[in-house]
PAMITOR-277558 format. One record per atom (N, C-alpha, C): residue in one letter; x, y, z. Coordinates in steps of 0.1 Angstrom, whole numbers, padded with zeros to 4 digits, always signed. Atoms other than C-alpha are relative to their C-alpha. Layout:
BEGIN
aXYZ...
end
This chain:
BEGIN
m+0012+0008-0010m+0252-0016+0216m-0012+0003-0010m+0012+0000+0005m+0218-0020+0199m-0011+0009+0009m+0013-0006-0003m+0186+0004+0207m-0009-0014+0002q+0008+0010-0002q+0161-0017+0224q-0016-0001-0010d+0014-0004+0009d+0132-0002+0200d+0006-0003-0016p-0003+0001+0012p+0139-0014+0163p-0010+0016-0009f+0006-0014+0007f+0113+0016+0153f+0007+0011+0002e-0011-0008+0002e+0134+0039+0165e+0013+0001-0003r-0010+0002+0009r+0163+0028+0151r-0005+0003-0013f+0005-0001+0012f+0145+0027+0119f-0002+0013-0002a+0002-0015+0003a+0134+0065+0123a+0012+0008-0002d-0011-0008+0001d+0167+0077+0130d+0009-0006-0011w-0005+0003+0011w+0181+0058+0100w-0007+0007-0012f+0008-0008+0011f+0154+0069+0077f+0001+0015-0001d+0000-0011+0001d+0158+0104+0088d+0015+0005-0006e-0016-0002+0005e+0197+0103+0077e-0002-0003-0014a-0002+0002+0011a+0188+0088+0045a-0010+0011-0007n+0006-0009+0008n+0162+0114+0037n+0009+0013-0001k-0011-0010+0003k+0191+0140+0042k+0009-0006-0013a-0010+0005+0008a+0216+0119+0021a-0007-0003-0017e+0006+0006+0013e+0193+0104-0008e-0011+0006-0008d+0014-0002+0008d+0165+0111-0033d-0009-0011+0003m+0008+0014+0000m+0135+0090-0027m+0006-0011+0014a-0003+0007-0011a+0147+0074+0006a-0013-0007+0004e+0011+0006-0005e+0113+0061+0010e-0003-0009-0007a+0002+0010+0013a+0117+0039-0022a+0002-0015+0010m+0000+0015-0006m+0116-0001-0009m-0003-0009-0009s+0004+0007+0008s+0114-0028-0027s-0009-0011+0010i+0009+0007-0005i+0085-0053-0017i+0002-0014-0005a+0001+0013+0006a+0082-0091-0022a-0011-0008+0007t+0009+0011-0005t+0053-0111-0023t-0002-0013-0007v+0001+0016+0009v+0044-0149-0034v-0014+0000-0010d+0012+0006+0007d+0018-0161-0058d-0004-0012+0007e+0002+0016-0005e-0003-0193-0053e+0007-0009-0001h-0008+0013+0000h+0024-0214-0061h+0013+0003+0005g-0012-0006-0009g+0050-0198-0038g+0011+0008-0007r-0012-0007+0009r+0068-0183-0067r-0001+0017+0006p+0002-0012-0004p+0079-0150-0054p+0003+0014-0011s-0003-0013+0009s+0079-0112-0070s+0005+0010+0007v-0005-0013-0008v+0096-0081-0061v+0000+0014-0006r+0001-0013+0010r+0091-0044-0073r-0001+0009+0012m-0004-0011-0010m+0097-0010-0056m-0015+0010+0001v+0013-0009-0005v+0068+0010-0039v+0007+0011+0009l-0005-0012-0008l+0070+0042-0015l-0006-0003+0011l+0006+0003-0017l+0067+0038+0023l-0004+0014+0003k+0004-0011-0003k+0042+0064+0032k-0003+0003+0015d-0004-0003-0016d+0042+0060+0072d+0006-0011+0005h-0009+0011-0010h+0063+0042+0100h-0003+0004+0011g-0001+0001-0012g+0061+0038+0134g-0004-0014+0009p+0001+0016-0007p+0054+0012+0163p-0012-0007-0007d+0007+0009+0007d+0022+0002+0144d+0005-0005-0013g-0005+0008+0010g+0041-0008+0115g+0005+0008-0012f-0008-0009+0010f+0051+0005+0078f-0010-0004-0010t+0012+0001+0007t+0025+0013+0055t+0003+0007-0016f-0003-0004+0014f+0022+0016+0016f-0015+0000-0008y+0010+0000+0007y-0005+0022-0010y+0000-0007-0012t-0001+0009+0015t-0018+0001-0042t-0013+0000-0002n+0013+0004+0007n-0045-0008-0065n+0000-0016+0006l+0006+0012-0008l-0061-0039-0048l-0002-0008-0008g-0002+0007+0011g-0064-0052-0085g+0015-0006-0003s-0016+0001+0006s-0027-0051-0091s+0004-0017+0003r-0006+0014-0003r-0006-0083-0091r+0004-0004+0015k-0004+0000-0015k+0008-0072-0057k-0013-0003+0007g+0012+0001-0010g-0028-0065-0044g-0005-0015+0001q+0005+0013+0003q-0038-0100-0057q+0008-0010+0009e-0006+0008-0008e-0010-0118-0040e-0001+0002+0013i+0002-0003-0013i-0014-0100-0007i-0013-0006+0005a+0012+0005-0004a-0049-0112-0007a-0003-0015+0001n-0003+0010-0002n-0038-0146-0010n+0010-0006+0013n-0014-0002-0009n-0007-0142+0013n+0003+0012+0004p-0003-0016-0003p-0004-0114+0034p+0017+0000+0008n-0017+0000-0004n+0034-0126+0044n+0007+0009-0009m-0005-0009+0011m+0057-0100+0029m+0014+0001+0005a-0012-0004-0006a+0090-0087+0030a+0004+0012-0007f-0007-0011+0003f+0106-0054+0025f+0015+0003-0001c-0014-0006+0000c+0141-0038+0018c+0001+0012-0005f-0005-0014+0003f+0155-0005+0020f+0015+0000-0002h-0013+0000+0003h+0187+0002+0006h+0006+0014-0005w-0006-0015+0000w+0205+0035+0008w+0017-0001-0002k-0010-0001+0005k+0234+0035-0013k+0010+0010+0004s-0007-0009-0007s+0250+0067+0000s+0006-0001+0013l-0002+0006-0013l+0248+0055+0036l+0007-0013+0001a-0002+0015-0002a+0259+0020+0029a-0006-0012+0011r+0010+0007-0011r+0229+0006+0048r-0010-0006-0009q+0013+0007+0003q+0203-0017+0042q-0008-0005+0013i+0010+0010-0007i+0172-0026+0062i-0011-0010-0003r+0009+0010+0006r+0152-0058+0057r-0014+0000+0013i+0007+0001-0008i+0122-0062+0073i-0010-0012-0005e+0010+0012+0006e+0095-0095+0073e-0012+0001+0007g+0012+0001-0008g+0061-0098+0084g-0013+0000-0002e+0013+0003+0004e+0022-0097+0078e-0007+0016+0000v+0008-0012+0005v+0003-0072+0063v-0016+0001+0002s+0015+0000-0003s-0033-0061+0069s-0003+0014-0005a+0008-0010+0003a-0056-0036+0053a-0001+0012+0007v+0002-0014-0007v-0054+0004+0068v-0017+0001-0002s+0015-0004-0001s-0089+0017+0075s-0002+0008-0012d+0006-0009+0009d-0111+0034+0051d+0005+0013-0001d-0005-0014-0001d-0104+0066+0067d+0012+0002+0002e-0012-0002+0003e-0069+0062+0064e+0007+0000-0014a-0001+0001+0016a-0069+0053+0030a-0005+0014-0007d+0006-0012+0006d-0094+0082+0024d+0012+0014+0001a-0007-0009-0005a-0070+0105+0041a+0012+0003-0008y-0012+0000+0009y-0040+0097+0025y-0004+0005-0017f+0001-0002+0015f-0054+0096-0011f-0007+0016+0001i+0002-0011+0001i-0068+0131-0004i+0012+0008+0002s-0008-0010-0001s-0033+0145+0002s+0009-0003-0013r-0011+0000+0014r-0020+0133-0034r-0003+0010-0008a+0001-0012+0009a-0017+0157-0061a-0014-0006-0009k+0015+0003+0009k-0052+0155-0083k+0007-0007-0010d-0002+0009+0010d-0032+0140-0113d+0002-0014+0005s-0005+0011-0005s-0021+0111-0091s-0014-0006+0002q+0012+0003-0003q-0056+0108-0080q-0008-0005-0014i+0007-0002+0013i-0069+0109-0116i+0008-0015-0008g-0007+0013+0004g-0041+0081-0124g-0005-0011+0007a+0007+0014-0009a-0056+0057-0096a-0012-0006-0005w+0012+0004+0011w-0087+0057-0118w+0001-0005-0010a-0004+0005+0013a-0074+0054-0149a+0006-0012-0003s-0011+0014+0003s-0047+0027-0145s-0009-0011+0005k+0006+0012-0004k-0060-0008-0146k+0014-0008+0004q-0015+0003-0001q-0026-0016-0130q+0001-0015+0004s-0007+0012+0003s-0008-0048-0139s-0008-0008-0012q+0007+0006+0009q-0035-0056-0164q+0006+0001-0016p-0003-0001+0011p-0027-0059-0205p-0005+0014-0002m+0004-0013+0006m-0027-0026-0222m+0002-0001-0017e-0003+0003+0016e-0030-0023-0261e+0008+0009-0006g-0007-0011-0001g-0014+0009-0260g+0000+0011+0007r+0002-0011-0009r-0006+0041-0246r-0011+0006-0001f+0013-0011+0005f-0033+0060-0265f-0011-0007+0009e+0009+0004-0005e-0056+0036-0245e+0000+0004+0016f+0001-0009-0010f-0045+0050-0212f-0001+0014+0002e+0002-0013+0003e-0045+0083-0221e-0012+0005-0003a+0016-0001+0003a-0080+0079-0233a-0006+0000+0015r+0009+0000-0015r-0089+0067-0198r+0006+0011+0011i-0005-0011-0009i-0068+0096-0179i-0011+0012-0006l+0010-0014+0005l-0089+0122-0202l-0015-0005+0005k+0014+0004-0001k-0122+0103-0195k+0001+0001+0015y+0003-0002-0014y-0116+0106-0156y+0004+0011+0005t-0001-0017+0000t-0103+0142-0158t-0013+0006-0004t+0010-0005+0005t-0132+0150-0176t-0016-0002+0010k+0009+0006-0010k-0154+0128-0151k-0003+0010+0013f-0002-0004-0015f-0140+0145-0119f+0002+0019-0003g-0004-0015+0000g-0134+0182-0134g+0006+0005+0010l-0006-0009-0009l-0126+0208-0110l-0005-0007+0015g+0007+0006-0013g-0145+0187-0081g+0013-0009+0005k-0008+0010-0006k-0129+0165-0056k+0000-0016-0009v+0003+0014+0007v-0118+0129-0069v+0001-0010+0012p+0000+0013-0011p-0130+0102-0044p+0008-0012-0003r-0008+0011-0001r-0109+0074-0037r-0006-0012-0007p+0007+0008+0007p-0116+0045-0059p+0000-0012+0012e+0002+0011-0012e-0129+0014-0037e+0011-0009-0003f-0010+0008+0005f-0102-0007-0058f+0014+0004+0003w-0013-0008-0005w-0071+0016-0041w-0003+0000+0014s-0003-0001-0015s-0062+0014-0007s+0013-0003+0005g-0014+0003-0005g-0031+0005+0018g+0000-0010+0008f-0003+0010-0008f-0016-0018+0037f+0012+0003+0010r-0012+0000-0010r+0006-0020+0069r+0006-0013+0005m-0010+0008-0006m+0031-0042+0079m-0001+0000+0016k-0002+0001-0014k+0032-0055+0115k+0016-0010+0000p-0014+0007+0000p+0070-0066+0115p+0002-0013+0014r-0007+0010-0012r+0081-0100+0131r+0015-0003+0001r-0012+0000+0003r+0117-0095+0120r+0007+0013-0008i-0007-0012+0003i+0141-0063+0115i+0012-0003-0002e-0015+0001+0001e+0175-0067+0100e+0004+0015-0003f-0011-0011+0003f+0201-0035+0100f+0012-0004+0000w-0013+0003+0007w+0228-0039+0079w+0011+0014-0001q-0009-0012+0001q+0258-0015+0082q+0014-0005-0008d-0014+0002+0007d+0289-0017+0054d+0009+0001+0006r-0010-0003-0006r+0319-0020+0070r+0013-0006-0009k-0009+0000+0009k+0353-0022+0051k+0003-0013-0001f-0004+0012+0000f+0366-0056+0040f-0009-0010+0000r+0011+0008-0006r+0332-0070+0041r-0002-0004+0013l+0002+0002-0014l+0332-0070+0078l-0012+0007+0007h+0013-0007-0006h+0297-0058+0083h-0005-0003+0012d+0010+0004-0014d+0274-0053+0112d-0016-0003-0004r+0013+0007+0003r+0240-0071+0111r-0006-0002+0012h+0012+0002-0013h+0214-0066+0141h-0011-0003-0003i+0013+0004+0001i+0183-0085+0142i-0008+0002+0012y+0014-0002-0008y+0152-0077+0159y-0010-0009-0002t+0011+0011+0000t+0129-0106+0164t-0015+0002+0011r+0009+0001-0008r+0094-0103+0179r-0003-0010+0009n+0002+0015-0010n+0087-0125+0209n-0016+0001+0004e+0013+0001-0004e+0056-0137+0222e-0003+0009+0012q+0004-0011-0008q+0053-0110+0246q-0004+0013-0007e+0000-0012+0007e+0051-0086+0219e+0012+0012-0003g-0013-0006+0000g+0086-0073+0228g+0013-0005-0012w-0010+0007+0010w+0117-0080+0208w+0011-0004+0003d-0012+0007-0004d+0148-0103+0212d+0008+0007-0011t-0011-0007+0009t+0181-0088+0197t+0010-0010-0001e-0010+0008+0001e+0209-0107+0185e+0009+0005-0014t-0008-0001+0013t+0241-0100+0163t+0004-0011-0011l-0008+0013+0005l+0249-0120+0133l+0012+0004-0008y-0014-0002+0009y+0283-0126+0115y-0004+0005-0013p+0000-0003+0011p+0285-0108+0083p-0002-0009-0013
end
């Protein structure tokens, strides 16, 4: 029988995945460009709960630009050791500046410098160019605090559909769907594998 709250179910599966896998927080995310062509890549989930699912990125990156043009996205978690997958579809919105600042401060200083140094998704002449930028920002910020760049922030997805998939023998898998309804509750159904 399905739990009525998909966020509780996600939390249970995520806790199990954290015990069984390295980087259980890795998820593939799909965006689309202005021509409707999809693009998928891996990012790290940084927060989850009834408010949604949160990740952070460079706003000038390809994904940041595609989100700015179309906030509809899809996420997928695959935990091979547990033979489980969770697919999530919904719309993302920007996190608050306070949330982005708080998360940025929690990152290792090298990661903070990397956020400044990387012109994510832009062409690069060679690795030396990137290393020179890392040195530039390491020198600039020295031993002091590294502020969050204006071009770096986070997004939170409010899901409208969540699918929990569990592998079974002979490809007789379990598939349970939660779909957000007009009352902001969840309708549930089981699908054929």
